[in-house]
Structure formats: C-alpha cells, structure tokens
Backbone bond lengths (Angstrom), bond angles and torsions (degrees), N, CA, C in turn:
res aa  C-N    CA-C-N  psi(-1)  N-CA   C-N-CA  omega(-1)  CA-C   N-CA-C  phi
1 M - - - 1.444 - - 1.527 109.13 -
2 K 1.317 115.45 134.79 1.457 120.39 177.08 1.526 109.21 -86.99
3 A 1.317 116.41 137.47 1.462 122.16 177.12 1.528 108.33 -136.27
4 T 1.334 114.71 138.66 1.463 120.72 174.89 1.519 107.51 -120.79
5 I 1.325 115.98 131.14 1.461 121.18 176.26 1.525 108.00 -117.02
6 W 1.331 115.54 129.28 1.459 121.36 170.68 1.514 104.63 -91.10
7 H 1.312 114.96 107.58 1.457 124.37 -160.53 1.523 112.39 -118.07
8 N 1.330 114.92 144.28 1.460 122.09 169.68 1.523 106.29 -122.06
9 P 1.331 118.50 110.10 1.462 120.53 -176.29 1.528 113.62 -64.04
10 N 1.317 118.75 -14.43 1.465 121.61 178.20 1.527 112.74 -86.45
11 C 1.324 117.38 -3.88 1.475 122.32 -177.09 1.520 110.10 -102.24
12 G 1.326 116.85 124.35 1.459 121.57 -179.84 1.519 113.04 -61.12
13 T 1.330 118.11 -42.37 1.464 120.98 179.82 1.520 109.95 -64.69
14 S 1.319 116.86 -39.21 1.457 120.73 178.52 1.532 110.50 -65.79
15 R 1.323 117.29 -42.25 1.474 120.47 177.77 1.525 111.12 -63.53
16 K 1.325 117.74 -40.28 1.472 121.09 179.76 1.525 110.98 -67.20
17 T 1.333 116.74 -38.86 1.466 120.24 177.54 1.525 110.10 -65.83
18 L 1.322 116.56 -42.74 1.463 120.81 177.16 1.530 110.48 -59.02
19 A 1.309 117.36 -42.25 1.472 121.04 179.03 1.526 110.88 -61.43
20 I 1.328 117.75 -42.02 1.471 120.65 177.81 1.517 109.50 -59.43
21 L 1.326 116.76 -45.71 1.462 120.74 -179.62 1.530 111.29 -63.34
22 Q 1.334 116.54 -42.16 1.468 120.37 -179.55 1.522 111.89 -66.59
23 E 1.324 117.43 -30.21 1.469 121.88 -177.30 1.523 112.75 -88.42
24 T 1.328 117.97 -5.77 1.463 120.96 -178.28 1.528 109.18 -89.15
25 P 1.344 116.53 119.30 1.465 119.58 -179.23 1.535 111.02 -60.78
26 G 1.324 115.18 141.92 1.458 120.66 174.70 1.514 115.72 83.78
27 V 1.317 117.81 4.44 1.463 120.74 179.85 1.521 109.44 -92.40
28 E 1.321 115.09 121.14 1.469 122.23 173.50 1.519 105.91 -94.04
29 L 1.318 116.47 107.40 1.459 122.13 -166.48 1.520 113.53 -101.39
30 E 1.320 114.95 133.68 1.466 122.30 169.81 1.521 107.00 -116.22
31 V 1.318 116.60 125.40 1.459 122.22 179.69 1.524 108.13 -108.04
32 V 1.332 115.56 122.31 1.456 121.25 178.16 1.525 107.55 -115.48
33 E 1.307 116.59 115.32 1.464 120.04 174.21 1.523 106.59 -78.68
34 Y 1.330 115.36 96.68 1.466 120.80 -168.68 1.530 113.64 -66.49
35 L 1.328 118.71 -20.00 1.464 119.05 175.78 1.529 110.83 -71.28
36 K 1.342 116.60 -27.31 1.466 121.73 178.09 1.530 111.38 -91.29
37 T 1.331 115.86 -35.75 1.465 122.66 -178.00 1.525 108.36 -131.02
38 P 1.337 117.06 80.77 1.463 119.12 -175.28 1.528 112.69 -71.07
39 P 1.324 116.40 145.16 1.464 119.42 174.13 1.528 109.61 -70.59
40 S 1.320 115.49 155.46 1.463 120.21 177.11 1.527 109.87 -72.97
41 A 1.305 115.95 165.44 1.471 120.67 175.94 1.527 109.90 -59.71
42 D 1.334 117.55 -38.92 1.466 120.71 179.28 1.524 111.18 -65.07
43 K 1.335 117.41 -41.67 1.465 120.63 179.14 1.521 110.25 -65.53
44 L 1.331 116.91 -42.66 1.467 120.21 177.03 1.524 110.92 -60.34
45 A 1.320 117.05 -44.05 1.473 120.59 179.46 1.524 110.00 -58.50
46 Q 1.333 116.42 -43.47 1.466 120.53 179.00 1.524 111.57 -64.93
47 L 1.327 117.60 -43.28 1.462 120.76 179.12 1.525 111.54 -61.45
48 Y 1.315 117.02 -46.01 1.466 119.92 -179.52 1.522 110.93 -66.41
49 R 1.323 116.98 -40.06 1.469 120.46 177.30 1.528 109.62 -60.41
50 D 1.343 116.56 -46.74 1.469 120.88 -179.74 1.524 111.99 -66.45
51 A 1.333 117.18 -27.58 1.466 121.59 178.79 1.534 111.63 -84.19
52 G 1.337 116.47 -11.38 1.457 119.81 -179.97 1.522 113.17 75.42
53 I 1.328 116.30 28.14 1.460 120.35 178.37 1.533 109.13 -128.43
54 T 1.316 115.66 164.30 1.453 121.01 178.11 1.533 109.34 -88.59
55 P 1.332 117.08 160.01 1.463 118.61 174.48 1.535 111.69 -57.30
56 Q 1.315 116.95 -34.57 1.463 120.00 178.93 1.531 111.05 -63.56
57 Q 1.325 117.46 -34.33 1.464 120.85 177.53 1.525 111.69 -72.63
58 G 1.333 117.27 -19.11 1.450 121.96 177.56 1.518 113.17 -95.48
59 L 1.318 116.23 7.61 1.461 122.35 -177.30 1.522 110.44 -85.20
60 R 1.310 116.39 129.82 1.467 120.75 176.87 1.514 108.72 -83.11
61 L 1.320 115.93 120.22 1.464 121.53 -179.94 1.519 111.18 -96.07
62 R 1.331 115.87 -43.24 1.464 120.07 -177.01 1.529 110.48 -67.00
63 G 1.313 115.72 128.83 1.451 120.61 177.07 1.520 114.56 77.81
64 T 1.332 117.16 11.15 1.471 120.66 178.50 1.532 108.95 -129.61
65 D 1.308 115.03 173.55 1.463 120.39 176.14 1.532 111.68 -101.33
66 A 1.330 116.73 22.28 1.466 121.46 -176.22 1.523 112.35 -57.83
67 A 1.331 117.62 -43.73 1.461 120.43 -178.65 1.524 110.77 -66.51
68 E 1.315 116.64 -43.21 1.462 120.57 -179.98 1.533 111.43 -62.82
69 R 1.309 116.24 -29.63 1.465 121.06 179.47 1.521 113.01 -85.37
70 G 1.338 116.32 -2.68 1.462 119.88 178.78 1.517 113.88 76.82
71 L 1.312 117.84 15.92 1.464 120.25 -176.50 1.527 114.26 -66.21
72 P 1.348 120.07 -33.58 1.468 117.93 178.88 1.531 113.27 -60.95
73 E 1.325 117.14 -23.64 1.464 121.08 -179.64 1.528 111.64 -103.58
74 A 1.322 117.83 -3.56 1.463 121.66 -177.06 1.529 110.76 -75.44
75 G 1.303 115.65 164.47 1.453 121.42 176.99 1.514 112.00 -71.01
76 D 1.318 115.40 163.65 1.460 121.14 -177.44 1.526 112.14 -55.20
77 A 1.325 117.70 -47.32 1.468 120.81 -176.15 1.521 111.18 -60.62
78 A 1.328 117.25 -41.35 1.469 120.70 -179.97 1.523 110.94 -66.58
79 V 1.313 117.02 -41.32 1.465 120.98 179.81 1.527 110.27 -65.42
80 L 1.325 116.57 -46.65 1.465 120.64 -179.34 1.522 111.52 -63.64
81 A 1.324 117.26 -40.05 1.466 120.76 178.22 1.522 110.67 -64.24
82 A 1.335 116.85 -41.62 1.467 120.63 178.95 1.524 110.67 -64.36
83 M 1.330 117.65 -41.40 1.462 121.40 179.39 1.527 111.42 -64.78
84 A 1.327 116.43 -42.68 1.464 120.06 -179.60 1.533 110.62 -65.17
85 A 1.336 116.27 -36.31 1.464 120.54 -179.37 1.522 112.30 -78.09
86 E 1.331 116.36 -33.58 1.460 122.33 -177.70 1.531 108.61 -133.27
87 P 1.330 117.59 85.05 1.462 120.70 -172.40 1.532 114.59 -62.38
88 I 1.320 118.73 -12.71 1.467 120.04 175.07 1.537 110.24 -60.96
89 L 1.332 116.81 -19.63 1.464 121.65 179.85 1.527 113.01 -78.85
90 I 1.329 117.90 -6.83 1.463 122.12 -179.43 1.528 108.92 -86.46
91 E 1.336 115.88 122.36 1.472 119.80 174.53 1.514 107.52 -70.19
92 R 1.305 116.75 143.11 1.452 121.59 -176.27 1.510 111.14 -127.36
93 P 1.335 113.91 163.58 1.453 130.01 -5.18 1.530 111.57 -92.00
94 L 1.301 116.05 147.22 1.462 122.52 170.62 1.519 107.20 -98.43
95 V 1.331 115.57 136.19 1.461 120.87 178.32 1.522 108.27 -130.26
96 E 1.338 115.60 136.83 1.459 121.84 177.84 1.518 109.30 -126.35
97 T 1.338 115.92 132.61 1.468 122.58 172.34 1.527 107.24 -133.04
98 D 1.328 115.73 -178.30 1.464 120.43 176.39 1.530 111.46 -62.13
99 K 1.322 117.36 -20.53 1.464 121.77 -177.69 1.521 113.05 -91.04
100 G 1.340 117.74 -0.87 1.459 120.33 178.83 1.513 111.89 133.66
101 A 1.324 113.99 -163.45 1.467 121.15 -179.96 1.518 108.73 -131.80
102 R 1.329 115.47 154.63 1.460 121.08 176.93 1.520 109.55 -146.57
103 L 1.321 115.01 144.89 1.454 122.19 163.57 1.520 103.46 -87.70
104 C 1.305 117.26 109.79 1.462 122.42 -168.16 1.519 112.40 -88.87
105 R 1.314 115.33 66.61 1.449 123.48 173.27 1.526 105.91 -127.16
106 P 1.296 119.74 105.06 1.468 128.15 2.31 1.530 111.27 -74.97
107 Q 1.311 115.32 168.35 1.461 120.88 -174.54 1.519 113.87 -60.12
108 E 1.322 118.11 -24.72 1.465 121.59 -179.83 1.518 112.58 -63.15
109 K 1.331 118.19 -19.52 1.468 121.02 179.29 1.522 112.15 -59.89
110 V 1.323 116.84 -21.47 1.466 119.79 179.91 1.526 110.78 -61.77
111 H 1.325 117.74 -28.68 1.470 120.81 -179.59 1.525 112.04 -62.34
112 E 1.323 118.08 -23.46 1.469 121.95 -179.81 1.517 112.06 -65.39
113 I 1.333 117.99 -21.86 1.458 120.38 -176.71 1.534 112.41 -119.64
114 L 1.314 116.14 16.49 1.485 120.13 176.61 1.515 109.94 -102.33
C-alpha cells in the first residue's frame, strides 16, 4: 500500500505517525516535508474532502496568527489559499493512502486508513 505523509520533523505527533507508517509491513512510504514543499490549495482541498473535514478543521491555530487573521471563520477558498501560501498554517500530519486521508491527531487515526 502506498502512503504519503505531509510531515513536520519538529512535531512529536508527526514523528509518531511517521513511525507507525514505517513500522507497518507493506507500506510504501513517501514523506513530504510540507514546510519545504507545500501542497497546492487544490491538493489540500482534496485531502480535506477525502478526510471528511473542512479546511477550517485542518487549520493550525497554535503557534500561528490564523485566529487574528480571521481564518477560522473565513471561506474555504481563503483558508486554502492562506495554507498554500504559508504552510505553517496547515495542521499536521496529513496522511493519504488508497483508503482515504486523515489528519492524524492523535497519531492513532492513521490506523483508519491502513
């Protein structure tokens, strides 16, 4: 099974999710450090749709100025554009497999798509 993780190596939850993926037999893993290689707004929209969450639910509030900018109340297009332009606004980790996508907070959520 192919799995892609949008990963931040400085995040403990992201590191724990990556470890689960690495320890799961049969997983062909692609690691994308999203702060260096951010996903496009279209890719983010697809990931959130596949995860069954809104872009606002995928917005990182802690350690960002998202709330001050009104992003939690903004429309999907504005949130996705802000995330694509400033990937620090993306809550992590996002994982995609053939079975769907998940925002893996807590990290155990990754098991839902393995």
